[in-house]
C-alpha positions in Angstrom: 13.6 8.3 -15.1 15.6 5.0 -16.0 17.1 4.5 -12.8 13.5 3.3 -11.7 13.3 0.8 -14.0 14.4 -2.1 -11.9 11.5 -1.1 -9.0 8.9 -0.7 -12.0 9.3 -3.5 -13.6 8.4 -5.8 -10.1 5.1 -4.2 -10.0 1.9 -5.8 -10.4 1.5 -2.7 -13.3 4.0 -4.2 -15.6 4.2 -7.3 -15.3 5.7 -9.3 -18.6 7.0 -5.4 -20.3 10.8 -6.3 -20.9 13.1 -3.0 -20.5 13.6 -2.3 -24.1 9.7 -1.2 -24.6 9.4 -0.1 -20.7 11.7 2.7 -21.6 9.8 3.9 -25.0 6.7 3.1 -22.5 7.9 5.7 -20.3 8.4 8.2 -22.7 4.8 7.4 -24.4 3.2 7.8 -21.0 4.6 11.0 -20.1 5.4 10.1 -16.7 5.8 12.9 -14.1 8.1 12.6 -10.5 7.1 14.2 -7.5 9.0 14.6 -4.5 7.0 14.6 -0.9 8.2 15.4 2.5 7.1 13.7 5.7 3.5 14.3 7.0 3.0 16.2 3.4 0.0 14.9 1.5 0.3 12.7 -1.5 -3.6 13.3 -2.2 -6.2 15.0 -0.5 -9.7 13.5 0.3 -12.3 14.9 -2.5 -9.6 15.3 -5.4 -10.5 14.0 -8.3 -8.0 11.8 -9.5 -6.6 11.0 -13.0 -3.2 9.8 -12.6 -2.1 6.1 -11.1 0.7 6.9 -8.4 3.9 4.3 -8.0 5.9 4.9 -4.9 10.0 4.6 -5.9 11.1 5.4 -2.9 10.1 6.0 0.3 6.7 5.3 2.4 3.1 6.6 2.4 0.1 5.9 4.1 -3.5 5.8 2.8 -5.9 7.1 5.8 -9.3 7.9 5.7 -9.9 10.3 8.2 -13.4 12.3 9.6 -14.5 15.4 10.5 -13.4 15.2 14.1 -9.9 14.7 13.3 -10.1 10.5 13.6 -8.1 8.5 11.4 -7.7 5.0 10.3 -5.4 3.4 8.0 -6.5 1.1 5.3 -2.9 0.5 4.1 0.8 1.3 3.9 2.7 1.9 0.3 6.1 0.8 0.4 8.5 1.1 -2.5 7.1 -0.7 -5.9 3.2 -0.3 -5.0 0.6 1.0 -7.1 -2.1 3.5 -5.5 -5.1 5.0 -6.4 -5.8 3.3 -9.7 -9.3 2.5 -8.5 -10.3 6.7 -8.7 -8.2 7.4 -11.6 -10.3 4.2 -14.0 -13.5 6.4 -12.4 -12.6 9.5 -13.4 -15.6 11.3 -11.9 -15.3 10.3 -8.4 -13.9 12.5 -5.9 -11.2 10.0 -4.0 -12.7 9.5 -0.2 -9.2 8.9 1.3 -5.9 10.3 1.5 -2.2 9.7 0.8 0.2 10.9 3.2 3.9 10.6 3.2 5.4 8.3 6.1 9.2 10.0 5.2 10.3 11.8 2.5 8.9 9.8 -0.8 9.5 9.7 -4.5 6.1 8.8 -6.5 5.9 8.4 -10.3 2.3 9.3 -11.8 1.1 7.8 -14.6 -2.2 9.5 -16.3 -5.0 6.8 -17.0 -6.0 8.7 -20.5 -2.7 7.7 -20.9 -2.6 4.1 -20.3 -6.5 2.9 -21.2 -6.1 4.5 -24.9 -3.5 3.3 -27.3 -1.6 6.4 -28.6 -0.9 7.2 -32.1 2.8 5.3 -31.9 0.5 2.1 -31.4 2.7 0.5 -29.1 2.5 -3.0 -28.1 2.5 -3.0 -24.3 -0.7 -1.4 -24.3 -2.8 -4.6 -24.1 -0.2 -6.0 -21.8 -0.7 -3.0 -19.5 -4.4 -3.0 -19.8 -4.4 -6.4 -18.9 -2.3 -6.0 -15.5 -4.2 -3.0 -14.7 -7.6 -5.7 -14.3 -5.5 -7.9 -12.5 -3.9 -5.1 -10.1 -7.1 -3.8 -9.6 -8.5 -7.6 -8.3 -5.3 -8.0 -6.0 -6.1 -5.0 -4.6 -9.5 -6.1 -3.9 -8.1 -9.2 -1.8 -6.0 -7.1 0.7 -9.0 -5.0 1.5 -10.6 -8.1 2.1 -7.7 -9.6 4.4 -8.1 -6.4 6.2 -11.6 -6.9 6.5 -10.9 -10.2 8.0 -9.2 -8.5 10.8 -11.8 -5.8 11.3 -14.4 -8.3 11.8 -12.4 -10.1 14.6 -14.4 -9.0 17.8 -10.8 -8.5 20.6 -7.4 -6.8 20.4 -6.1 -9.9 20.8 -7.7 -11.8 18.0 -7.0 -8.6 15.4 -3.4 -8.5 16.7 -2.6 -12.2 16.1 -4.3 -12.2 12.7 -2.7 -9.5 11.4 0.7 -11.0 12.8 -0.1 -13.9 11.5 -0.8 -12.8 8.0 2.8 -10.9 8.0 4.3 -13.8 9.2 3.1 -15.7 6.2 3.6 -13.2 3.9 7.8 -12.7 5.1 8.0 -16.8 5.4 9.6 -16.4 8.3 8.7 -16.2 12.0 10.9 -12.9 12.9 9.6 -10.0 10.8 9.3 -6.4 10.4 5.8 -4.9 10.5 5.4 -1.2 8.1 3.7 0.7 11.2 4.8 2.3 14.6 2.4 1.8 17.7 0.3 4.6 16.9 -0.4 3.6 13.1 -0.6 0.1 14.0 -3.2 0.9 16.0 -4.8 3.3 13.8 -4.7 0.2 10.8 -6.4 -2.2 13.4 -8.9 0.5 14.5 -7.8 0.7 18.4 -7.2 2.5 21.1 -3.2 3.0 21.2 -2.7 2.3 24.7 -4.9 -1.2 24.9 -3.2 -2.3 22.1 0.4 -2.0 23.6 -1.2 -3.3 26.6 -2.0 -6.8 24.1 1.5 -6.5 23.0 2.8 -6.7 26.6 0.3 -9.6 27.7 1.5 -11.5 24.5 5.2 -10.9 25.1 4.9 -12.3 29.2 2.9 -14.9 27.9 4.9 -15.9 25.2 3.3 -16.0 22.4 5.1 -13.2 20.8 8.3 -10.9 20.8 8.6 -7.7 19.6 10.9 -4.8 19.6 9.3 -1.7 18.2 8.4 -2.8 14.0 10.2 -6.3 14.9 8.3 -8.9 16.0 8.9 -12.5 16.4 5.9 -15.1 16.8 6.4 -18.6 18.7 4.0 -20.7 16.6 4.9 -23.4 18.8 2.8 -21.9 21.6 -0.7 -22.7 21.7 -3.4 -20.0 21.9 
């Protein structure tokens, strides 16, 4: 478990907790680890969640599926990403989304009761952990607000360019990798895959962007 400490320390949930306390915490919180294969469900819809997950290797997707098989990707879960914290805090509210491994993925699970309740050892890190949990929930709310901005755009072009602009700003450079393939990007933006591919081709021909699979480059000097 100690090999994951550098990843754990970088997450919002465990920010400010020094390595010495972190080692003690992993024992106190009874952390469990599980490995999932590609396309395996990490969380099924309807599950009642009592644990917060942390991706320490691989990649997973938060997905909303309807009864007809339609799928909408809500967000990606890269290494160091916390998930299911909202439903874990709500305890008895069933999860309405799925979490699916996009490739072989390793997840650490932290029981919410062990985080929110001070243990018999009165570990000093608990207060910091609870403060970090509140900040993590707030950060997720901001990210969901950003996705609402993408979805509120009327055209595929506007949805795509808004998303790519945010990714460029997040990465701090005009050339960057996105976590989605074409199918997943279409699902994330809630658009038709073929229509999205056509729009990407048009934008490349018009000089706004260049694209090679998951890599994009934005030509910021080209006026829209």
